[in-house]
Backbone bond lengths (Angstrom), bond angles and torsions (degrees), N, CA, C in turn:
res aa  C-N    CA-C-N  psi(-1)  N-CA   C-N-CA  omega(-1)  CA-C   N-CA-C  phi
1 X - - - 1.443 - - 1.524 109.44 -
2 X 1.319 114.59 144.43 1.462 122.09 177.66 1.521 107.64 -109.06
3 X 1.329 116.77 128.56 1.455 122.01 174.00 1.520 107.06 -104.18
4 X 1.330 116.24 122.06 1.463 121.56 179.70 1.517 108.00 -105.20
5 X 1.319 116.17 117.17 1.460 121.63 174.97 1.514 107.08 -95.80
6 X 1.303 115.92 117.96 1.455 121.61 -176.90 1.517 108.90 -129.50
7 X 1.318 115.69 173.43 1.457 120.15 -177.44 1.520 111.97 -87.10
8 X 1.326 116.30 -51.59 1.460 120.14 -174.90 1.522 109.43 -154.56
9 X 1.303 116.05 168.00 1.458 122.48 -176.72 1.523 112.20 -62.54
10 X 1.317 118.36 -35.96 1.462 121.25 -171.92 1.532 115.01 -83.82
11 X 1.302 119.11 15.02 1.468 121.12 178.37 1.523 110.35 -76.40
12 X 1.305 116.17 112.39 1.462 120.85 -173.82 1.522 113.00 -66.37
13 X 1.327 117.80 -40.35 1.467 118.75 -177.94 1.528 111.41 -68.29
14 X 1.321 117.60 -37.13 1.461 120.17 176.10 1.525 110.22 -67.82
15 X 1.314 116.69 -37.65 1.468 120.44 177.44 1.530 111.27 -62.64
16 X 1.332 117.12 -36.75 1.477 120.74 177.14 1.530 109.93 -64.65
17 X 1.321 116.45 -42.47 1.462 120.54 177.27 1.524 110.30 -59.64
18 X 1.308 117.09 -43.15 1.454 121.18 179.88 1.526 111.15 -65.67
19 X 1.327 116.94 -35.24 1.468 119.94 175.49 1.531 110.87 -59.89
20 X 1.333 116.12 -43.53 1.469 120.70 179.74 1.533 110.32 -66.61
21 X 1.321 116.98 -45.42 1.464 120.41 179.65 1.532 110.90 -62.45
22 X 1.315 116.55 -39.26 1.467 120.31 177.59 1.522 111.06 -65.78
23 X 1.313 116.93 -39.89 1.464 121.32 178.63 1.522 111.06 -58.42
24 X 1.344 115.88 -42.24 1.463 120.63 -179.86 1.526 112.55 -88.21
25 X 1.302 116.53 6.35 1.468 123.34 178.26 1.530 112.46 56.37
26 X 1.309 115.18 41.65 1.465 120.61 178.23 1.528 110.06 -74.41
27 X 1.304 114.94 151.54 1.458 121.92 176.88 1.526 107.39 -88.33
28 X 1.337 116.95 112.85 1.460 119.89 -177.39 1.521 110.22 -148.99
29 X 1.317 114.57 161.66 1.458 122.61 171.93 1.526 106.86 -138.00
30 X 1.323 115.49 141.03 1.461 121.41 178.41 1.525 108.42 -108.85
31 X 1.322 115.33 129.37 1.457 121.35 177.30 1.524 107.10 -122.21
32 X 1.319 115.95 118.51 1.458 121.43 -179.16 1.521 110.79 -95.47
33 X 1.324 115.35 137.32 1.462 120.69 178.47 1.514 112.68 -57.66
34 X 1.315 116.93 -39.04 1.470 120.08 179.51 1.518 111.68 -67.03
35 X 1.328 118.11 -29.50 1.465 120.94 178.30 1.525 111.82 -70.33
36 X 1.319 116.42 -31.42 1.462 120.69 -179.95 1.528 110.64 -64.88
37 X 1.341 116.89 -27.73 1.459 120.59 -178.42 1.524 113.04 -68.76
38 X 1.327 117.70 -22.19 1.462 120.83 -178.60 1.526 110.54 -79.63
39 X 1.316 117.53 124.68 1.473 120.57 -179.12 1.527 111.74 -57.98
40 X 1.318 115.25 137.90 1.451 121.02 176.48 1.517 115.37 87.45
41 X 1.331 118.37 -3.54 1.468 120.60 -178.93 1.520 112.94 -78.52
42 X 1.322 118.00 -21.98 1.459 118.89 -179.82 1.522 109.88 -145.98
43 X 1.325 113.76 157.84 1.456 120.98 174.04 1.521 108.24 -152.22
44 X 1.305 115.78 154.57 1.462 121.13 175.65 1.511 108.46 -149.57
45 X 1.319 115.36 160.80 1.454 119.52 178.88 1.527 109.95 -135.86
46 X 1.303 115.88 177.34 1.465 121.14 -175.62 1.521 113.27 -72.26
47 X 1.321 117.55 -10.49 1.466 121.33 177.85 1.526 112.05 -86.90
48 X 1.314 117.00 -0.83 1.455 120.61 178.28 1.512 114.40 93.14
49 X 1.318 117.41 10.37 1.462 120.49 177.99 1.521 109.93 -82.74
50 X 1.325 116.09 130.52 1.455 122.20 178.80 1.521 108.33 -128.11
51 X 1.311 116.35 119.77 1.461 122.14 179.26 1.523 108.44 -114.45
52 X 1.328 115.47 132.46 1.451 121.38 179.85 1.520 108.85 -132.92
53 X 1.325 116.16 114.95 1.466 121.84 -179.51 1.531 111.67 49.14
54 X 1.318 115.97 51.89 1.468 123.19 179.25 1.521 113.99 65.54
55 X 1.322 117.98 17.02 1.462 122.50 174.87 1.515 107.52 -111.43
56 X 1.328 116.28 122.50 1.463 120.26 178.60 1.521 108.40 -88.53
57 X 1.302 116.19 118.19 1.461 122.27 -179.99 1.522 109.07 -89.29
58 X 1.310 116.52 115.69 1.462 122.20 177.76 1.525 107.51 -88.37
59 X 1.316 116.58 103.29 1.471 120.71 -175.78 1.531 112.14 -63.53
60 X 1.329 118.54 -19.34 1.466 120.89 177.16 1.524 112.23 -71.80
61 X 1.333 117.30 -18.66 1.456 121.04 -179.96 1.528 113.13 -97.61
62 X 1.318 116.98 -4.49 1.467 120.63 -179.12 1.520 109.86 -78.84
63 X 1.344 115.68 121.57 1.459 121.26 177.91 1.525 111.97 -102.72
64 X 1.326 115.70 -31.98 1.464 121.12 -174.67 1.526 109.11 -138.97
65 X 1.327 116.28 137.49 1.459 121.85 169.20 1.517 106.50 -117.52
66 X 1.325 115.70 117.10 1.462 122.12 -178.54 1.517 107.55 -103.90
67 X 1.333 115.98 108.53 1.459 122.05 -178.31 1.522 108.62 -93.08
68 X 1.316 116.18 87.80 1.464 121.61 -178.73 1.522 109.79 -69.75
69 X 1.261 116.92 -63.78 1.467 126.57 172.54 1.518 104.80 -156.70
70 X 1.283 117.68 142.78 1.452 117.80 -174.84 1.524 112.43 -105.18
71 X 1.322 118.48 -54.09 1.458 121.11 -177.38 1.518 108.75 -164.26
72 X 1.312 115.40 168.06 1.457 121.47 170.68 1.515 108.10 -92.89
73 X 1.311 115.97 148.43 1.463 119.09 -179.26 1.526 112.37 -57.22
74 X 1.338 117.40 -37.12 1.465 119.15 -177.99 1.527 112.28 -67.61
75 X 1.334 117.62 -19.98 1.460 120.12 177.91 1.528 111.86 -66.57
76 X 1.318 116.49 -29.53 1.459 121.49 -176.53 1.519 112.06 -117.58
77 X 1.305 117.39 31.91 1.454 121.41 -177.93 1.521 109.91 -80.60
78 X 1.325 115.85 84.01 1.468 119.47 -179.65 1.519 111.18 -74.09
79 X 1.340 117.59 -21.69 1.447 120.19 -176.46 1.524 111.62 -75.78
80 X 1.329 118.30 -15.53 1.460 120.04 175.96 1.516 112.11 -67.60
81 X 1.326 116.97 -19.60 1.464 121.55 -178.27 1.523 112.44 -102.07
82 X 1.306 117.00 -12.22 1.465 121.14 -175.27 1.526 108.80 -111.14
83 X 1.324 117.52 121.18 1.475 118.37 178.44 1.526 110.26 -67.29
84 X 1.313 116.47 141.08 1.457 120.39 177.76 1.522 110.39 -73.60
85 X 1.294 115.04 141.57 1.461 120.27 178.20 1.518 109.35 -89.55
86 X 1.326 116.82 145.77 1.482 119.21 179.43 1.505 111.92 -70.41
């Protein structure tokens, strides 16, 4: 299985890659960084189970992780909400 880490749904180059993988009937899952930000879209536990949008990812079947683009820094800017301490 191929895990594709992408930024968002509208990425044209990642969509082209998915077109090719679909053509060859490859086993893959796409996980977008922006989707991870939405509460309830993913869960994991200490046993290694990772669920994403009701899809259980079996890490034993993952052969390749393709990190296309993951997120923008401003998407995960937790410090914008936390005042800095002196």
